[in-house]
Steps between C-alpha positions, in 0.01 A plus 500: 500500500238269352466141613568362151830692484597362840414148383708539184806606698465230764454231236800626302722506809409141582552381143843665481630437850299216654542460874876527529618783276430864427346656191709789370353824374633426151347151486161631613512788252566255218232253608231762558602724205528813714785739576750427782392825665139382508609170651701674772205718592264204518739289706529781755121520526465122540758498779362803685148370568419315822525207491743526206451310178876474440842550653690753291856629517641748252753340261410153633148464365189351658373180646152415618387530859278218633197714414634567150585136436152386600339750264740423214421129520130573519516706180714236326247235608219708350696549178591137444158363595340744256744395228414133551126571514514700177702228329321191633140616533464787253730370229751787485833415338794498741647805328179698569450439872783705654379842387142418595605378845706817553178699472289271717740403780434817702123481473388154613391430857634223720165324463532507121860379529386204713225412253745499209739277695216264589376474142855427378567243774749704705769500227868545578625639166375749241489441119865604468615265779550768767406402858174638637546620860276315741245678716738469798781682316713194424618414150502162323860390447625376165872451446602625158779677317541728200505337159827689448664267754409177319785295360495379138336163432284509813124477547286715727137582570388861462410630845393860433540781250499877537161660441635850429509483119185393319676463164755268660218292647335480159824372349554244776145377449560465126797269558332305782701629797287522815516374860512121520651451153829311458778671310833365379793739477670358195794738493614845608652742249850626583572854624154554648338354192144366489374194686374234259190338651272212409152514656358165612569249222468739206754466222550874456767677704440862603767765564439691824697819558621587848219748570239239420684227693532728803120524516466123552567296813526122496524192721787285383456132420763232488612365163516638150274496203135594479 
C-alpha cells in the first residue's frame, strides 16, 4: 500500500464527502477510475491500520478520521500550491497545471511547500479558484453556488471552475471565463436547454450546456445586465 495510493484515496474521499458526509464505493470508483472491488479492498486496508486513516462501514461508505483528514488537506494544499506556482511563476496554462501537480503533490517536502507559499505570498486560492488549505488545516471560505442555479437576467462573478477536464478549461479560456470575471445569464433554454451567457461586456452570447455549466461556480451579484 504505497503512500501515493493512500494520498489519492484520502484526497478523493475529502473531495467527495467533505467533513459531514460519506464517500460511497461507487463514487470513489468513478473518481479514481478503478473497480468497485479494488475500492472496497483499499478502504478496508485504510480502516484497519492503527491509527486508522478512515472510518469505513460496508454499504455505507467511508469518511476520514482526524488523521486522514489532516493528510488529505496536506496533499490538497501541496497540489493547489504547485498548480499556482506552475501557473504564476513558470507560465503554465491553467489547463496544464492539474496533471503536473498530480505527479508532484506526493513528492515535495514540507519545507518546499512553505517556500512555495512564501514566494506566492501565502495565497488562498489556486488558478481555478479552489481554496488552498492553510498550514493549520483550515480552509478559506468563499460563498458560491453552481452556475446551474442562476436565474435568467442576473449577473454573477465566476468563483471557481472544475480542473478535471483540460479541454473544458481550454474552451473556457477561449471565451474569457475564469475566476473573477463577471458573467450575465441572458436566458435559459427550456426543457434543460443551454444557458445563454455574456462574458463581461462582450457583445457575443455563448451557449453553455448543462455539463459545462455544472463545472462552474459563481458568486451572485444584484441587478441585471453586464
